[in-house]
N, C-alpha and C positions, 0 to 999 in steps of 0.2 A: 799470426803466422800459421801456415798450413802444417798440419800434423799427418796428413796423408796426401798422396798423389793418385789421381784416377784418370786414366785415358781409355777411350774406346776408339780404336783405329781399324779401318778396313783396308786390307791389302788385296790387290788383284793377283792372288796366288793361292795355291793349295795350303792346307794346314801343314803338310810335310815340308813344303818349301819355306814357310815362315819359321817353323820349328828348326829346320836345318840352318837357316840364316842366323838364328840365335844360338844354337848349340854346337854347330860344327866349327871348330877352331879356325880352319882355313877359310871357310865362308865368312865367319864373323870378322876376321882380319881384313878380308877383301871389302866387306861392307863398310868397315871403319877406316878405310884408306891405308891399309897395310900395317896398322899398329900391332906390335907384338901381342899375341893372344895364346893362352893355354886354357883348354876346357876339357876336363875329364867328365864326359857326358854320362854320368851314372849317379844315382842317389848317394850322397856322401862325397862325391867327387869335387875336387877343388877347381876353381877357375881364377884366372888372372887376365884382366882385360885392359886395353889401352896402355900396354907396357907396365902393368902393375898399379895403375892409378885406381883401378877397381878390382877388389878381390872378394872371395867368399867361397861358399860351398852350395852345391845343389842339395836341397832338402828332399824334394819330391820331383820326379820326372815321370810323366805319363806321355810317351812319345806322341807327337803331333796334336796333343790336347792340353797339357799343363806343364808349366815350369814354376817351381817355387824355390827361391834362393835366399840364403843368408848372405847379405850383400853389404859391402862397406867401401867407403872412399878411403884412399890412402892417408888423407890428412885428418881422419877422425881419431879420437882417443883410442888407445889400445883396447881391444876387446869389445868395442862397440860395433854392433851389427844391426842392420834393418832387415825387413822382409820384402822381397820383390816377387810378385806373383803375376804370371802371364797365363791367361786362359785363352785357348785358341778354339774358335767356334766356326764351323763350316757354314757359309752362307752362299749357296749356289756354287759358282766358280771362284768365289772369294773367301777370305778368312777374316773374321772379326777377332781382333785381339782385345780382350778386356784385361787391363793392366792396373794393378794396385801396388803401391809402395808405401809401407808404414814402418813406424819405429825408428825413424832417422832422428839425428840430434836437432834440438830446437834451433830455429833460424836457418835451416838448410833447405826448407821446402821450395822456395822460389828458384834457387840455384839448381836444385835437383830436377824440378819440373822442366826447366829450360834445357837441362842436359839430356833428359830422356828424349825430348823432341829433337834436339839438334844432333845428338850422337847415336840415337837408335831409330826413331820413327822415320825421319826424313831420309837418312842413308839406306835403311832397309827398303823403303818404298822405291827409291831410285834403283837399288840393286835388283829388286824383283820385277821391275817394269821392263 
C-alpha cells in the first residue's frame, strides 16, 4: 500500500491563479461544483471543504508559492491528521504544482490518490482554462 502520494501537475495559469483557486473559499467552492467551503487563509487558519468531508488547518502559507496543511477526511479516527503540501513553481506562463501527501492512515493511499485527481486536479484545470 502507498504511504505517500506525489503529483506533479502543470496548469496553464499563474502561480497566483492556482494559489487563489486552492485558498480562496469562493473560488474553491466554484472549482468543486458549489460544495460548501470555508477557508481561513492564514497560518493556523482552519478549513472545511466539500461540506465538511475534509477539514484541517493551514500550517504554512507562502502566498503564490507554498501551502502546507494538516489535512483529514471526516471518516478518519478522531485526532488523525496527515500532511498535504503544495509547491507552486513558475514555468514561463504556466505553474508547476509539486504535491505531496503523507501520514494518512494505512490502506487509504489508492482512494486518496484518486480523490486528489478527481476532486482537485481535473476541476482546477477546467476552472483555470
